[in-house]
Every structure is written in structure tokens, then in C-alpha cells.
C-alpha positions in Angstrom: 0.1 -0.2 0.1 1.2 3.4 -0.6 2.0 5.6 2.4 -0.1 8.9 2.4 1.5 12.5 2.3 0.8 14.4 5.3 2.9 17.6 5.1 5.6 19.2 2.5 8.6 20.6 4.0 11.2 23.1 2.5 14.9 24.0 3.6 15.2 27.6 1.6 18.4 28.8 2.6 20.6 31.0 1.1 22.2 29.3 -2.0 19.9 26.0 -2.5 16.3 25.1 -1.6 15.1 21.5 -0.8 11.4 19.8 -0.5 10.7 17.0 1.1 7.4 15.1 1.3 6.7 13.4 4.2 4.1 10.7 5.4 1.6 10.4 9.0 5.3 9.1 10.5 7.9 11.9 9.2 9.0 9.3 6.8 10.5 10.9 3.6 8.2 9.8 0.4 10.4 11.9 -2.0 12.4 14.7 -2.1 13.5 17.6 -4.3 15.8 20.5 -5.3 16.8 23.2 -7.3 19.7 26.1 -6.8 17.1 28.2 -6.0 18.7 30.0 -3.1 16.8 33.4 -1.9 19.9 35.1 -3.6 19.2 32.8 -6.8 15.5 32.9 -7.1 14.6 33.1 -10.8 13.3 36.7 -11.5 13.0 37.3 -7.9 9.4 35.1 -8.0 9.4 32.9 -4.8 5.7 32.0 -5.4 6.7 30.9 -9.2 9.8 29.2 -8.0 7.4 27.4 -5.1 4.9 26.6 -7.5 7.4 24.7 -10.0 9.0 22.7 -7.4 5.9 21.4 -5.2 2.9 22.7 -7.0 1.9 18.8 -8.2 2.3 17.6 -4.3 -0.1 20.7 -3.6 -2.6 19.9 -6.4 -3.0 16.3 -5.8 -4.3 17.3 -2.0 -5.1 20.6 -1.8 -4.9 20.9 2.4 -2.0 19.4 2.9 0.2 21.6 5.0 3.2 23.1 4.3 6.1 24.5 6.1 9.3 26.3 5.3 12.5 27.0 7.2 15.8 28.8 6.6 16.7 32.3 5.0 13.1 32.3 2.7 12.0 34.0 6.5 15.1 36.4 6.4 14.3 40.4 5.5 16.3 39.3 2.0 13.4 36.5 1.8 10.0 35.7 0.7 8.5 37.3 3.8 10.4 38.1 7.1 9.3 36.5 9.8 10.4 37.8 13.5 13.1 35.9 15.4 11.7 33.6 18.3 13.7 35.4 21.4 16.7 32.5 23.0 16.3 30.8 25.1 13.8 29.0 22.8 11.8 25.5 22.3 9.2 23.9 20.1 6.6 25.9 21.0 8.3 29.1 20.9 9.0 28.1 17.2 5.3 27.2 17.2 4.0 30.1 18.3 6.0 32.3 15.8 5.2 30.5 13.0 4.1 33.1 10.0 1.6 32.0 7.3 1.5 33.5 4.0 -0.7 33.1 0.8 1.8 31.4 -1.4 -0.4 31.4 -4.4 -0.2 27.1 -4.5 -1.9 27.3 -0.9 -1.0 28.4 2.8 2.6 28.0 3.1 4.4 28.8 7.1 7.3 29.9 7.6 9.4 29.2 10.7 10.6 32.6 13.1 14.4 31.6 13.8 15.9 32.1 16.6 17.2 35.3 18.1 20.2 35.6 21.2 20.2 39.1 22.2 23.0 40.8 23.9 26.3 43.0 23.1 27.3 40.9 20.3 23.6 39.3 19.0 23.6 35.9 16.7 20.8 34.5 15.0 19.8 30.9 13.5 17.8 30.9 10.6 16.9 27.1 9.6 19.4 25.2 12.2 16.8 25.8 14.8 14.6 22.7 13.1 17.9 20.8 12.6 18.3 21.0 16.5 14.7 20.2 17.8 14.9 17.1 15.3 17.9 16.0 16.3 16.1 15.8 20.1 13.3 14.1 18.5 15.3 11.4 17.0 17.7 11.2 20.4 15.5 12.1 23.2 18.4 11.5 25.5 20.1 14.7 24.2 17.5 16.9 25.6 18.3 17.0 29.2 22.5 18.5 28.0 24.4 18.5 24.7 26.4 20.8 22.8 25.3 20.1 19.0 27.5 21.3 16.1 26.0 22.0 12.8 29.0 21.9 10.1 28.3 24.6 7.1 29.0 27.5 5.5 28.6 29.3 8.7 29.3 26.6 11.7 26.9 26.4 14.3 27.5 25.1 18.0 24.2 25.0 19.9 23.8 24.4 23.7 20.6 22.7 24.5 19.6 21.7 28.1 16.5 20.8 29.1 14.8 20.5 25.6 15.4 24.2 25.1 18.0 25.6 22.7 20.0 28.1 25.5 22.4 29.7 23.4 24.5 29.7 20.1 27.7 30.8 18.8 28.5 31.5 14.8 32.1 30.4 13.3 31.9 31.6 9.7 34.5 28.5 8.6 33.3 27.6 4.9 32.7 31.2 4.3 36.2 31.9 5.6 37.7 29.1 3.5 36.0 30.2 0.3 37.4 33.9 1.1 41.0 32.9 1.8 41.2 30.8 -1.4 39.7 32.6 -3.5 40.6 36.4 -2.7 43.8 35.6 -0.9 47.6 35.6 -0.8 46.9 31.4 0.3 44.6 30.9 -2.6 46.9 30.2 -5.5 49.3 27.8 -4.0 46.2 25.8 -2.4 44.4 25.8 -5.4 47.5 24.3 -7.1 48.2 21.3 -5.0 44.5 20.3 -5.9 41.3 19.3 -4.7 43.2 15.7 -3.3 42.2 15.0 0.2 45.3 14.7 3.3 44.2 13.3 6.1 48.3 14.8 7.2 47.7 17.8 6.3 44.1 18.3 8.1 45.8 17.1 11.1 48.4 19.2 11.2 45.8 22.4 11.0 43.3 21.0 13.8 47.3 21.1 16.0 48.0 24.5 14.9 44.6 25.7 15.4 44.7 24.5 18.9 47.9 25.0 19.9 47.9 28.9 18.5 47.2 30.4 22.1 46.9 34.5 22.1 48.5 34.5 19.0 45.5 33.2 17.6 44.7 31.6 14.1 45.0 34.2 12.0 48.5 35.0 13.5 49.4 31.5 12.1 47.7 31.9 8.5 50.4 33.0 6.7 52.4 30.3 7.8 50.9 28.3 4.9 
């Protein structure tokens, strides 16, 4: 018997758009993707991009709920959604959902999380990964530190089922900038893309032992 779809879920970030069709147990029935992140939506038409990707799912079941997380809810996205305040839990996110008429049914945008203070920080999309991890591994809910690699790597602390604080490390973006626009880039490019476990370990040790000099003081030694 074919499983019945119960939810359309989208991860709509800066560089890509991914859509998944879920059944009632959360299993993925189908996945689709396009290079249509918020910076690359064809003609800037979010509604047309949404219909192109998932319109047939909606047409087959017009009452199917749809939800999207990520930069689609940012100021440069389809519609800006106010952040939930940190610390946050799943109820905070649910209370902050924004409903919009996509032209192809209602679409609910997840709010993201804001950490205020002298050095504010934000999540847009990663918060759903965190609570997804807690759902899959309930033992993490009591206390955990979750690391989410990416262009902007997030280190998120969880306690008692709540996202309590987090930090952002611009690892992927810093690597891309140094490779493409710095004096270090040419020899790195000439070396080719072949992975080296020895070089990776050397990089870890160098960063660990940088001390007060910091990683910036060690970069030129490359």
C-alpha cells in the first residue's frame, strides 16, 4: 500500500531550495531540490519557484500543510518573520510561525531564533535541525552541545529541551574567501582538491596550539 503524504517541508536557504514530502510518521516519501536559494530565485519570483517545485504535490492534495525554514523567512527572503527569542523551544517556534498565501496554498514560515546581547547572533533553519535531533535522540534533551557544520557552522547548547545559547563560526565562508581572494589561495588551488589526512591533522594542531596569537597569526605560515 502506498503511504499517504501528510506534510510538505522545505529547507529554503541562501544557495539552495530543498523540498521533501513526508508521511504521517515523518518518513520521507520524495525529495526535490533546485539551486534556487533566496539569492538565486528565478526573476525573484518566490511564488513561481515554489509552485514549480511542489505545485503537483499541492494539486494532488490541496489541504496538505506546508512549512518552510531557513533564509526564506529573512529580510531578503519571501517574507520576513520575527525571530523567536533565545532560549527557545518547539513551542516558541510554533507560536512564531507566519502564514502566507503562496498562490499555491498556505505556506508557514519558521521564525528562526535570536540571541540578544552585546554581540547578537541568529539562527535561520538550524533551529529545526536541533529540535529534529532531539526528537530522534531524546537523551540529548537533558543537556547537549550540537555542532552543525556548514558555510556558517553553528555550535548550539541545549538544556532541558530548550535551545539555550549558540555561537556561529564562519568556517566555510572564511575558507572560500581565503582560497579565492588571498595570497594563500594560489598555492592551495595549485595543490589540487585531493584530500590529505596529514594536512588536516596539522591544521587542527596548529589551530589548537595558536594560543594568544590566535589563528589569524598563523594563517600566513601556510
